[in-house]
C-alpha positions in Angstrom: 47.0 79.3 50.9 46.1 82.7 53.3 45.8 86.2 51.4 47.8 87.9 53.9 50.3 87.4 56.5 51.6 89.9 59.1 55.1 89.4 60.7 55.5 91.0 63.9 58.9 92.7 64.9 58.7 92.0 68.6 56.6 89.3 68.0 56.2 87.6 71.4 56.0 91.2 73.3 52.8 91.9 75.0 51.0 93.8 71.8 51.9 91.2 69.4 50.8 88.6 71.7 47.5 90.6 72.2 46.8 91.0 68.8 47.8 87.4 67.6 45.6 85.7 70.1 42.9 88.6 69.0 43.2 87.7 65.5 42.6 84.0 66.3 39.5 84.8 68.4 38.0 86.9 65.7 38.6 84.3 63.0 37.1 81.9 65.1 34.1 84.3 65.9 34.8 84.1 69.5 35.1 87.9 69.8 33.7 91.4 68.8 35.6 93.3 66.5 35.6 96.6 69.2 38.2 99.1 68.6 39.0 97.5 64.7 38.5 100.7 62.3 38.3 98.4 59.2 35.1 96.9 60.7 33.5 100.7 60.8 30.5 101.4 58.5 31.9 104.4 56.8 35.1 102.9 55.8 35.1 100.6 52.4 36.4 97.1 53.4 36.0 95.7 50.0 39.3 93.8 49.1 40.5 93.4 52.6 41.6 90.2 54.0 39.1 88.5 56.4 40.5 87.2 59.8 40.1 83.9 59.1 42.7 85.0 56.0 45.6 85.7 57.9 48.5 84.0 58.8 51.0 85.6 61.6 54.7 85.2 61.9 57.6 87.2 63.1 61.1 87.9 64.7 61.8 88.4 68.4 64.7 88.5 70.4 63.3 86.6 73.6 62.1 83.1 73.3 59.5 82.6 75.8 56.4 81.1 74.0 53.8 82.9 73.1 51.0 80.7 75.0 53.0 81.3 78.0 53.3 85.1 77.1 49.6 85.5 76.8 49.4 83.6 80.2 51.2 86.4 81.7 48.6 88.8 79.8 45.6 86.9 81.4 47.6 87.5 85.1 47.6 91.1 84.4 44.2 91.1 83.2 44.8 92.4 79.6 43.3 89.1 78.2 40.3 87.0 79.3 41.1 83.6 80.3 38.4 81.9 78.0 39.7 83.1 75.0 43.3 81.7 75.8 41.9 78.5 76.6 39.9 78.5 73.2 42.8 79.5 70.7 45.6 78.3 73.1 46.1 75.6 69.9 46.4 78.3 67.3 48.8 80.6 69.3 50.8 77.4 69.7 50.8 76.8 66.0 51.8 80.4 65.2 54.8 79.5 67.3 56.5 77.4 64.8 56.7 80.4 62.6 58.2 82.6 64.8 62.2 83.3 64.2 65.1 84.8 66.0 65.6 88.2 65.7 68.8 90.6 65.7 70.4 90.8 69.0 72.1 94.0 67.6 72.5 96.1 64.6 75.9 94.5 63.6 79.6 95.3 64.5 80.5 95.6 61.0 79.2 96.3 57.6 79.6 92.8 56.2 77.9 91.6 59.6 75.0 94.0 59.2 74.4 93.0 55.9 74.3 89.4 56.7 71.6 90.2 59.3 69.4 92.0 56.7 69.6 89.1 54.3 69.1 86.8 57.1 65.8 88.2 58.2 64.7 88.6 54.8 65.0 85.4 53.7 62.7 84.3 57.0 60.1 86.8 55.4 60.4 85.5 52.1 60.0 82.1 53.3 56.8 83.1 55.3 55.7 84.8 52.3 55.4 81.5 50.4 52.6 80.7 52.2 50.6 84.1 51.6 49.8 86.3 48.9 51.0 89.4 50.7 53.1 90.2 53.8 53.1 93.4 55.7 55.8 93.6 58.5 54.8 95.5 61.5 57.1 96.9 64.0 56.2 96.6 67.4 59.4 96.4 69.1 60.7 98.3 71.9 61.2 102.1 71.2 65.3 102.9 69.9 66.9 105.8 70.8 67.1 109.1 68.7 69.3 108.0 65.6 71.1 110.5 63.5 71.5 109.5 59.8 74.5 110.3 57.9 75.8 110.3 54.6 76.0 106.3 54.6 72.4 106.6 54.4 71.7 109.0 51.9 70.7 106.4 48.8 70.6 102.8 48.8 73.5 103.0 46.7 75.6 104.6 49.4 74.3 102.3 52.0 75.5 99.2 50.1 78.8 101.1 49.6 78.7 101.7 53.5 78.0 98.0 54.3 81.1 96.8 51.8 83.5 99.8 53.6 82.9 97.6 56.8 80.6 100.2 58.3 77.2 99.5 59.9 75.0 102.4 59.4 71.8 101.1 60.4 69.9 100.8 64.0 67.9 97.5 64.7 64.7 99.1 63.7 66.0 99.8 60.0 67.8 96.6 59.6 64.4 95.3 60.1 62.9 97.4 57.6 65.2 96.9 55.0 64.8 93.1 55.3 61.1 93.9 54.9 61.4 95.7 51.6 64.4 93.2 50.3 61.6 90.7 50.6 58.9 92.9 48.8 56.7 93.0 52.1 54.8 96.3 52.9 56.0 98.1 56.3 54.3 99.7 59.1 56.2 101.5 61.7 54.5 101.3 65.1 57.0 102.6 67.1 58.7 105.7 67.1 62.0 104.1 66.1 63.7 105.2 62.8 62.6 102.1 60.6 62.1 102.7 57.4 62.5 106.4 57.5 65.5 107.1 55.9 66.6 108.4 52.3 68.2 104.9 51.2 64.9 103.0 52.8 62.5 105.1 51.4 64.6 105.1 47.9 64.3 101.0 47.9 60.9 101.4 48.6 60.0 103.5 45.2 62.3 101.1 43.5 60.3 97.8 44.7 56.9 99.6 44.5 56.5 98.9 48.3 53.5 100.7 50.1 54.9 101.9 53.9 53.2 104.0 57.1 54.1 105.2 60.4 55.2 106.5 62.7 54.5 105.5 66.3 50.9 104.3 66.9 48.2 107.0 68.2 46.4 104.7 71.3 45.6 106.7 74.0 46.5 110.3 75.4 47.7 111.4 71.8 44.7 110.6 70.5 42.1 112.4 72.4 44.6 115.5 71.9 43.9 115.3 68.2 40.4 115.6 69.1 40.4 118.3 71.7 43.0 120.5 70.3 41.2 121.5 67.1 38.0 121.9 69.3 40.3 124.6 70.8 41.4 126.3 67.9 38.1 126.4 65.9 36.3 127.8 69.0 38.5 130.2 69.1 40.1 129.7 72.7 43.5 130.7 73.2 45.8 127.8 74.7 48.1 129.0 77.2 50.0 125.8 78.3 49.3 122.3 77.8 51.0 119.7 80.5 51.0 115.8 80.0 52.0 113.7 82.8 52.2 109.7 81.2 52.4 106.9 83.5 53.3 103.6 82.1 54.3 100.0 83.3 55.1 97.1 81.3 58.1 96.5 78.9 57.4 99.8 77.1 57.6 101.7 80.0 60.9 100.2 80.9 62.1 101.0 78.3 61.1 104.5 78.0 62.6 104.9 81.8 65.7 105.5 79.5 66.0 109.3 78.8 67.1 108.7 75.3 64.6 106.4 74.4 61.8 108.5 76.2 63.2 111.5 73.8 61.8 109.7 70.7 58.6 109.2 72.5 57.9 112.9 73.6 58.9 114.4 70.5 56.3 112.2 68.8 53.5 112.7 71.3 54.6 116.5 71.2 54.8 116.6 67.3 51.4 117.3 66.5 50.0 119.6 69.1 51.6 122.7 68.2 50.7 122.4 64.7 47.1 121.6 65.6 47.0 124.6 67.6 48.9 126.9 65.1 51.8 128.1 67.5 54.1 126.4 69.9 52.7 126.1 73.5 54.1 126.0 76.9 54.1 122.8 79.2 56.1 120.0 80.0 55.7 116.2 79.0 56.7 113.8 81.1 56.8 110.0 80.7 57.6 108.1 84.3 57.8 104.4 84.6 56.0 102.7 87.3 56.4 99.1 87.6 53.4 98.2 89.2 51.2 99.7 86.4 51.8 96.4 84.3 50.8 96.6 80.8 48.2 99.7 81.9 48.7 103.1 81.6 47.9 106.6 83.1 48.0 109.8 81.4 46.8 113.0 82.9 46.5 116.1 81.0 46.3 120.0 82.4 45.2 122.5 80.0 45.3 126.3 80.6 43.3 128.7 78.0 42.0 132.0 77.8 38.0 132.5 77.0 36.3 136.2 76.3 37.9 139.2 78.0 41.0 137.1 78.9 39.0 135.2 81.3 41.6 132.4 82.5 40.0 128.8 82.6 40.9 125.6 83.1 40.6 121.8 81.5 41.7 118.2 83.0 41.2 114.7 81.8 42.8 111.8 83.0 42.8 108.9 80.6 43.4 105.3 81.7 43.8 102.7 79.7 45.5 99.0 78.5 48.1 99.6 76.5 48.1 96.2 74.6 44.4 96.2 74.1 44.1 99.5 72.7 46.8 99.0 70.0 46.0 95.4 69.3 43.5 96.2 66.9 45.3 98.9 65.3 48.2 97.0 64.0 45.3 94.1 62.6 43.7 97.4 60.7 47.4 98.7 59.2 48.0 95.1 58.4 44.7 94.4 56.3 45.3 98.2 54.8 48.2 97.9 53.7 48.0 94.2 52.5 44.9 95.8 49.9 47.3 98.5 49.1 50.3 96.2 48.1 47.5 94.4 45.9 46.3 97.7 44.2 49.7 99.0 43.6 50.1 101.8 45.8 53.9 102.4 46.8 56.0 104.9 49.0 54.5 106.4 51.8 50.7 106.5 52.8 50.1 109.4 54.4 46.4 109.1 54.3 47.4 106.4 57.2 48.1 108.9 59.6 44.9 108.4 61.4 46.7 105.7 63.0 50.0 108.0 64.0 51.2 110.4 66.3 53.9 111.5 63.6 52.6 110.4 60.0 55.0 109.9 57.4 54.6 112.6 54.7 51.8 114.6 56.4 51.3 117.4 58.7 47.6 116.9 59.1 47.2 115.7 62.8 43.5 116.9 63.5 41.5 113.4 64.0 38.3 114.8 62.1 40.7 115.5 59.0 42.6 112.0 59.1 39.6 110.2 59.3 38.1 112.0 56.0 41.3 111.6 54.1 41.2 107.6 55.5 37.8 106.7 54.2 38.2 108.5 50.7 41.6 107.0 50.4 40.3 103.3 51.4 37.2 103.6 48.9 40.0 104.5 46.0 42.0 101.7 47.1 39.1 99.1 47.2 38.1 100.2 43.8 41.8 100.2 42.1 41.9 96.3 44.0 38.5 95.4 41.9 39.8 97.2 38.9 42.8 95.1 39.0 41.3 92.0 39.7 38.6 92.1 36.9 35.7 92.4 39.4 32.6 95.1 39.0 33.0 97.7 41.6 30.0 97.4 44.0 
């Protein structure tokens, strides 16, 4: 029996495939844990599942085999050819633990409830092979969702289903299934997911930890380090313009202005907070199919120095979306798996280090987020050791 199960929503996508292949490579000692925050010497690793103690399963609405998807990533320069050759058999074995997801959020209340129950059964069956399951949503970004009275509480949601209404977006259908299967949840996209009163209430009732939202992997990561620099150096930022070019499936999804608005809202949310006031400057996300799984961000910052001298800072961030994000989703799964074992419940704001818009936290400064994460990790590790009867080291 393995210690931890990671259940990906969007299991056949670029990010989940990269993370799964990378996990197998780490478990076999074929690659270094570069980019894995949980391997940092300042972060307490006691009680975390080893890479060789993790199983992967998941839901997706496409049927492309994982090995085929990995071959596409090799062709795009994302995954090294030799690693696919060495762990291809393990990817093929993971294939047997993938299940079909939700084509839509349900056309009726009973239909949506049935979908939730089906997904939950899949996760429960997977959970029989592991001690704890963490559901990680890495699916395509949804359009913004406006909650109504149907999602004001768990009882209201169930009543809406009985009345024939289907109030949940797809990401929340998956999140509800995770909770009913007693799995922790990480929302790595800006979609609504678990962030509804009804589902938060259910998480507390079932004593389940969760974290989100929208993984902080590239340009926003840089902002969370640079913006506090301007603020503490007393340099007044006048404008901060961001242009993001994305390829791949995520870029294609964000070509829809409605979906893009969810992303830009998450990317923008922390900047004004870190600078202490609203700052002018447009933010663009543009789809460039030729980029494939790669992304480029260009930022132009105008600021005033002493005597009102106007100055400019520019930076360009170019990276591979999947390989930037993959180690972080493995980190989140390991940390939430341990949190589940420690009896942590509800939102975990200390995991805000990983997110653009962290649940229940207004802290966006990277250094402060890191301090909160390391303190929480040590406390969580100690709680697990007390519960298991092992002495603190």
